[in-house]
C-alpha positions in Angstrom: 5.6 -5.8 -3.9 7.8 -7.7 -1.8 8.7 -7.2 2.1 12.1 -7.2 1.2 11.8 -4.3 -1.5 9.6 -2.2 1.2 12.4 -2.7 3.9 14.9 -1.5 2.2 13.0 2.1 1.3 13.4 4.9 3.6 9.9 5.9 5.7 9.5 8.8 3.1 9.1 6.4 0.2 7.2 4.3 2.0 4.8 7.2 2.9 4.7 7.9 -0.6 3.9 4.5 -2.0 1.4 4.6 0.8 -0.6 7.3 -0.8 -0.3 6.2 -4.2 -1.8 2.5 -3.0 -4.5 4.6 -1.2 -5.1 6.2 -4.3 -5.5 3.0 -6.4 -7.9 1.7 -3.8 -10.3 4.5 -4.1 -10.0 4.3 -7.8 -10.9 0.5 -7.8 -13.8 1.7 -5.1 -15.1 4.2 -7.6 -15.0 1.8 -10.5 -17.2 -0.4 -8.8 -19.6 2.1 -7.7 -20.2 3.6 -11.0 -20.5 0.2 -12.7 -17.3 -0.3 -14.3 -16.1 -4.0 -13.6 -12.4 -3.6 -12.6 -10.9 -7.3 -12.0 -12.4 -8.4 -8.5 -8.5 -9.7 -7.1 -7.4 -6.5 -7.2 -9.4 -5.4 -4.2 -7.6 -7.8 -2.0 -4.3 -7.3 -3.7 -4.3 -3.7 -2.9 -5.6 -4.1 0.8 -2.8 -6.6 1.5 -0.1 -4.5 -0.4 -1.1 -1.3 2.0 -1.0 -3.9 5.2 2.5 -5.2 4.3 3.6 -1.6 3.8 2.0 -0.2 7.0 3.4 -3.4 9.0 7.1 -2.5 7.5 6.6 1.2 8.0 5.5 0.4 11.6 8.6 -1.9 12.0 10.9 0.7 11.0 9.5 3.1 13.8 9.8 0.8 16.4 13.4 0.1 15.6 14.2 3.8 16.0 13.3 6.0 12.9 13.2 5.4 9.2 16.2 5.5 7.3 
């Protein structure tokens, strides 16, 4: 996921994407807790994608609302 792609989306689309990423993060945590072995690098990737998305969402809000 690239920041350029995120900036072209509306606030509603970004919110939907955030929910999707949070669900993915939860699923990874549950897999780890139940003894399944998800790929260890996925935790960091999802966390960074969430941070990137929240940054773009906040920039859009500061600039005067979403598209």
